[in-house]
C-alpha positions as CSV (number, residue, x, y, z in Angstrom):
1,M,139.0,33.0,116.5
2,G,136.5,31.4,113.5
3,E,133.9,33.2,112.6
4,N,131.0,30.3,114.1
5,E,132.8,30.9,117.5
6,S,131.3,32.8,120.4
7,A,132.3,36.6,120.5
8,L,133.9,37.2,123.7
9,T,132.3,39.8,126.1
10,V,134.1,42.2,126.7
11,S,132.4,45.1,129.1
12,S,128.3,46.4,129.3
13,S,127.2,48.3,126.6
14,S,125.3,52.3,126.6
15,T,122.3,49.8,125.7
16,G,123.2,47.5,128.9
17,S,123.6,44.0,126.4
18,P,127.1,43.3,126.2
19,S,129.6,44.9,124.0
20,Y,132.3,42.9,122.0
21,T,135.7,43.5,120.8
22,V,135.9,44.6,117.3
23,D,136.5,42.0,115.8
24,A,133.8,39.8,117.4
25,R,131.6,43.1,116.2
26,V,132.4,42.3,112.8
27,I,131.9,38.4,112.9
28,R,128.1,39.0,114.4
29,F,127.4,41.8,111.5
30,R,128.8,39.6,109.0
31,Q,126.3,36.9,110.4
32,E,123.0,38.6,110.7
33,L,124.0,40.5,106.6
34,R,124.5,36.8,105.3
35,S,120.8,35.7,106.4
36,N,118.5,35.9,103.0
37,K,116.4,38.1,105.2
38,I,117.8,40.7,107.0
39,N,116.5,40.8,110.9
40,L,116.2,44.6,111.0
41,T,115.7,45.0,114.6
42,D,119.0,42.5,115.6
43,V,121.3,45.0,112.7
44,S,119.5,47.8,114.9
45,K,120.8,46.8,117.8
46,L,124.2,46.4,116.8
47,A,124.3,49.3,114.8
48,Y,122.8,51.8,117.6
49,E,126.5,50.4,119.4
50,G,128.6,51.4,116.8
51,V,129.2,50.2,113.1
52,P,133.0,48.5,112.4
53,D,134.8,50.8,110.2
54,K,136.6,48.0,108.9
55,Y,135.3,45.5,105.6
56,G,132.6,48.1,104.0
57,I,130.3,47.2,106.8
58,R,129.0,50.5,107.4
59,P,127.8,51.9,103.5
60,L,125.7,48.7,103.7
61,I,124.0,48.9,107.3
62,W,123.2,52.5,106.5
63,K,121.4,51.4,103.4
64,L,119.4,49.1,105.1
65,L,118.9,51.3,108.4
66,L,118.3,54.0,105.9
67,K,115.2,52.0,104.3
68,Y,117.1,52.1,101.1
69,L,117.6,48.5,100.6
70,P,114.5,45.8,101.8
71,V,115.5,43.0,104.0
72,D,114.7,40.5,101.3
73,T,118.2,40.4,99.8
74,A,117.7,38.4,96.7
75,T,115.8,42.0,95.6
76,W,118.8,43.9,96.1
77,P,120.1,43.6,92.5
78,E,117.1,44.1,90.8
79,L,116.4,47.5,92.8
80,L,120.1,49.1,92.7
81,K,119.9,48.4,88.8
82,R,116.6,50.2,88.8
83,K,117.5,52.8,91.4
84,H,120.6,54.1,89.6
85,K,118.8,53.4,86.2
86,D,116.0,56.2,87.6
87,Y,118.8,58.4,89.0
88,A,120.7,58.6,85.7
89,A,117.3,59.6,84.2
90,F,117.1,62.0,86.6
91,C,120.5,63.7,85.9
92,E,119.9,63.6,82.5
93,E,116.5,65.3,82.3
94,L,117.2,68.0,85.4
95,V,121.1,68.7,84.6
96,L,120.2,70.7,81.8
97,D,123.4,70.9,79.2
98,P,123.4,73.7,76.5
99,K,125.2,71.0,74.3
100,K,122.1,68.9,74.1
101,F,120.1,71.9,73.3
102,P,117.2,70.8,71.0
103,D,116.3,74.0,68.9
104,P,120.0,76.3,68.1
105,Q,118.7,77.8,65.9
106,N,115.8,79.6,67.3
107,D,116.3,79.0,70.7
108,H,120.1,81.7,71.8
109,P,121.1,82.4,75.3
110,L,119.5,86.2,74.9
111,N,116.5,84.0,74.4
112,Q,114.1,85.0,78.2
113,H,110.4,83.4,76.6
114,E,109.5,80.8,79.9
115,D,109.9,77.7,77.1
116,S,113.4,79.0,76.4
117,S,116.3,75.9,77.5
118,W,118.5,79.0,77.8
119,H,116.1,80.8,80.2
120,A,116.1,77.7,82.3
121,Y,119.5,76.9,82.0
122,F,120.6,80.3,83.5
123,R,117.5,79.8,86.4
124,D,119.4,76.8,86.9
125,A,122.7,78.1,87.4
126,E,122.4,80.7,90.2
127,M,121.2,77.4,92.1
128,M,123.4,75.3,91.3
129,Q,126.2,78.4,91.8
130,Q,124.5,78.5,95.5
131,I,125.4,74.8,95.8
132,D,128.9,75.1,94.4
133,R,129.9,77.8,97.0
134,D,128.9,75.6,99.8
135,V,130.2,72.7,98.6
136,M,133.2,74.2,98.2
137,R,133.2,74.7,101.9
138,T,132.8,71.3,102.9
139,H,134.9,69.9,105.4
140,P,138.0,72.2,104.1
141,D,140.1,69.9,106.3
142,M,139.4,66.7,104.5
143,H,141.6,66.0,101.1
144,F,137.7,63.5,99.9
145,F,136.4,67.0,100.1
146,S,138.9,69.9,99.1
147,G,141.9,68.7,97.7
148,D,143.1,69.9,94.9
149,G,143.3,65.9,92.8
150,E,141.0,64.9,90.0
151,T,139.3,63.1,92.3
152,S,138.1,65.1,94.8
153,K,136.7,67.2,92.0
154,Q,135.0,64.7,90.8
155,H,133.5,64.3,94.7
156,R,132.4,67.9,94.7
157,E,131.2,67.6,91.6
158,A,128.7,64.4,92.5
159,I,128.0,66.1,95.7
160,K,126.7,69.2,93.7
161,R,124.6,66.9,91.2
162,A,122.9,65.2,93.5
163,L,121.8,68.3,95.6
164,F,120.7,70.2,92.5
165,V,118.4,67.2,91.2
166,Y,116.8,67.0,95.3
167,A,116.8,70.6,94.7
168,K,114.7,70.0,91.0
169,L,112.5,67.6,92.5
170,N,111.3,69.2,95.3
171,P,110.7,72.5,94.4
172,G,108.4,73.3,97.2
173,I,111.8,73.0,99.4
174,K,114.8,73.5,96.7
175,Y,118.2,73.6,97.8
176,V,118.9,75.2,101.6
177,Q,122.2,75.8,102.9
178,G,123.2,72.8,105.1
179,M,122.2,70.1,103.0
180,N,125.6,69.6,102.0
181,E,126.5,68.9,105.2
182,I,123.8,65.6,105.6
183,Y,124.5,64.8,102.6
184,A,128.7,64.6,102.8
185,P,128.8,62.1,105.3
186,I,126.8,59.6,103.5
187,Y,128.2,60.2,100.2
188,Y,132.0,59.6,101.6
189,Q,130.6,56.0,103.3
190,F,129.7,55.1,100.2
191,A,132.4,56.5,98.5
192,T,134.7,55.1,100.2
193,D,133.1,51.4,100.2
194,T,135.4,48.6,100.3
195,N,133.1,47.2,97.8
196,T,134.6,49.0,94.6
197,E,131.5,47.9,92.4
198,A,129.0,49.7,95.1
199,A,131.7,52.6,95.5
200,M,130.8,53.0,91.6
201,H,127.1,53.5,92.6
202,A,128.6,56.0,95.3
203,E,126.5,58.9,94.3
204,A,123.3,57.4,93.2
205,D,122.8,55.6,96.3
206,A,123.4,58.6,98.6
207,F,121.0,60.6,97.0
208,F,118.6,58.0,97.7
209,C,119.8,57.5,101.2
210,F,119.7,61.4,101.5
211,V,116.3,61.4,100.1
212,E,114.5,58.9,102.6
213,L,117.0,60.7,105.9
214,I,115.8,64.3,105.3
215,S,112.3,63.6,104.4
216,E,112.0,63.6,108.4
217,F,113.3,66.8,109.0
218,R,112.7,68.5,105.4
219,D,109.2,70.7,107.5
220,H,112.9,71.9,109.3
221,F,113.6,73.5,105.7
222,C,110.6,75.0,105.0
223,Q,110.8,78.7,106.1
224,H,106.7,79.3,105.9
225,L,106.3,76.6,108.4
226,D,109.1,78.0,110.6
227,N,106.1,79.1,113.2
228,S,103.6,75.9,112.5
229,A,103.7,73.2,114.8
230,V,106.3,70.7,112.6
231,G,108.3,73.6,111.9
232,I,111.8,74.0,113.7
233,R,110.3,76.5,116.1
234,A,108.3,74.2,117.5
235,T,110.9,71.6,117.3
236,I,113.1,73.7,119.1
237,A,110.2,74.1,121.9
238,R,109.8,70.3,122.4
239,L,113.7,70.3,123.3
240,N,113.2,73.3,126.1
241,S,110.3,71.2,127.5
242,M,112.6,68.2,127.7
243,L,115.2,69.5,129.2
244,Q,112.6,71.4,131.6
245,Q,111.5,67.7,132.8
246,S,114.8,66.2,132.7
247,D,116.7,69.1,134.6
248,P,114.8,71.8,136.0
249,E,117.8,73.7,137.3
250,L,119.4,73.8,134.2
251,W,116.5,74.7,132.5
252,A,115.7,77.6,135.0
253,H,120.0,78.7,135.1
254,L,119.3,79.2,130.8
255,E,116.0,80.4,130.4
256,Q,115.3,82.4,133.4
257,K,118.5,83.4,134.9
258,T,121.2,83.6,131.8
259,K,118.5,84.4,129.4
260,V,119.8,82.0,126.6
261,N,117.3,81.4,123.9
262,P,117.8,77.9,122.6
263,Q,117.3,78.9,119.3
264,F,120.7,80.8,119.4
265,Y,122.2,77.3,119.6
266,A,119.3,74.4,118.9
267,F,118.4,76.1,115.4
268,R,122.3,74.7,114.1
269,W,122.2,71.4,116.1
270,I,118.9,70.1,114.9
271,T,118.6,71.4,111.4
272,L,122.7,70.2,110.2
273,L,121.7,66.7,112.5
274,L,125.0,67.9,114.5
275,T,127.1,68.1,111.8
276,Q,129.0,71.5,113.2
277,E,129.2,70.3,116.7
278,F,131.8,67.4,116.6
279,L,134.5,66.0,114.3
280,F,133.9,63.8,111.3
281,P,134.7,60.4,112.6
282,D,132.4,61.6,115.5
283,V,129.4,62.5,113.9
284,V,129.6,58.6,111.7
285,R,129.3,56.9,115.4
286,L,126.7,59.3,116.5
287,W,124.6,58.8,113.1
288,D,125.0,54.9,113.5
289,S,122.8,55.1,116.9
290,L,120.8,58.2,114.9
291,F,119.3,56.1,112.0
292,S,119.4,52.5,114.2
293,D,117.2,54.0,116.8
294,P,113.9,52.5,116.7
295,G,112.0,55.4,118.1
296,G,112.9,57.3,115.4
297,H,115.5,59.9,114.0
298,M,113.9,63.0,116.0
299,D,113.5,61.8,118.5
300,C,117.3,60.5,119.2
301,L,118.3,63.5,117.9
302,L,116.7,65.4,120.0
303,R,117.8,63.1,123.2
304,F,121.3,63.5,121.8
305,C,121.0,67.3,122.2
306,I,119.1,67.2,125.4
307,A,122.7,64.8,126.5
308,M,124.7,66.9,124.9
309,L,123.8,69.8,127.6
310,L,124.1,67.3,130.7
311,N,127.7,66.9,129.6
312,I,128.5,70.5,130.2
313,R,126.1,70.9,132.6
314,E,128.0,72.2,135.5
315,E,130.2,74.7,133.0
316,L,126.8,76.1,132.0
317,L,125.1,76.7,135.5
318,Q,128.7,78.6,136.8
319,G,128.4,80.7,133.0
320,D,126.7,83.9,132.5
321,F,124.8,84.8,129.3
322,S,127.6,85.2,126.8
323,Q,129.8,82.7,128.3
324,N,127.1,79.9,128.1
325,I,126.3,81.5,124.2
326,K,130.3,80.9,123.5
327,L,130.1,77.3,124.8
328,L,127.1,75.9,123.5
329,Q,127.6,77.5,119.6
330,R,131.1,75.7,120.0
331,Y,130.4,72.7,121.7
332,P,134.1,71.2,123.8
333,P,135.7,68.2,122.4
334,V,134.0,64.6,124.0
335,D,133.8,61.4,123.6
336,V,130.5,61.2,122.2
337,H,130.6,57.5,123.5
338,A,129.2,59.8,126.8
339,I,126.6,61.3,124.6
340,I,125.5,58.2,123.5
341,H,125.1,56.3,126.7
342,Q,124.3,59.6,128.3
343,A,121.0,59.8,125.9
344,M,120.1,55.9,126.1
345,Q,120.0,56.7,130.1
346,L,117.1,59.5,129.1
347,K,115.3,57.0,127.1
348,L,115.1,54.6,129.6
349,A,114.3,57.1,132.6
350,S,111.2,58.2,130.0
351,T,109.9,54.6,129.4
């Protein structure tokens, strides 16, 4: 099939729009990306149905959806050059190297003065150790992250460095356990980009995309905001209210009969953007839809959570407290397209 030929409709999608073969979808994405000014609305509609794994399309689409790249493609080379330079400057300034300390004769490792480079270095080392522990536990089943080879070690160092830079630039939040799980899928997509020149800058590009993504959820990582209107408990309460509206019977069984506090399962679902509930490829597919939903990341995420509850509705209604807690904290294998479809039905029902 030539790229100018019309794609063959094979089924109806979760949004009610036509769904196409993988090759036909590749053609449609390429057609959108060839434009001098990207139509982000059309790209988002395509991406919600899933971005093809082929030909390095997803890294570029995610950069667009996360507002890292503007719709005007002519600005990309200069913008990327500036962003890569900015990230390199952050690393140079914030990641302290004792070999580069300016006054080795008067400053030394035992110097506890606040202005001491060594004092700052040891203070940073504590946070770096925390990040290192989490990064070492990131997707232990994937050689990309956990391998013993030099390439895997370089990937871990890149993730550690990016999370450390984020923590230094955001002293009000710093680093919170679980941020590694959010950064990892973005970095993986960019580091495995078939565009080798783009892949060389995966660390910097993933950093800025992570910053964009986490900005909408950052209040969930601030412990002092837990009980505020924007904190994680308020978000969980909103989820609970959505469940009550969507399925009063299931809500009553969990809330009133079995006394399952939604915090027992929803805290992890929400703060880690479902990265711990599904296999890595399924998380990537869910994020295609999460990033492209015009209603915003938060609304889409909460609809995914409701869809997950509805998907195991019968099991939950038959379960007691301990059975339901176990089921919700170890979510069973499922076709994520069913979750995405159910979430879309919830959205359509609310409009």
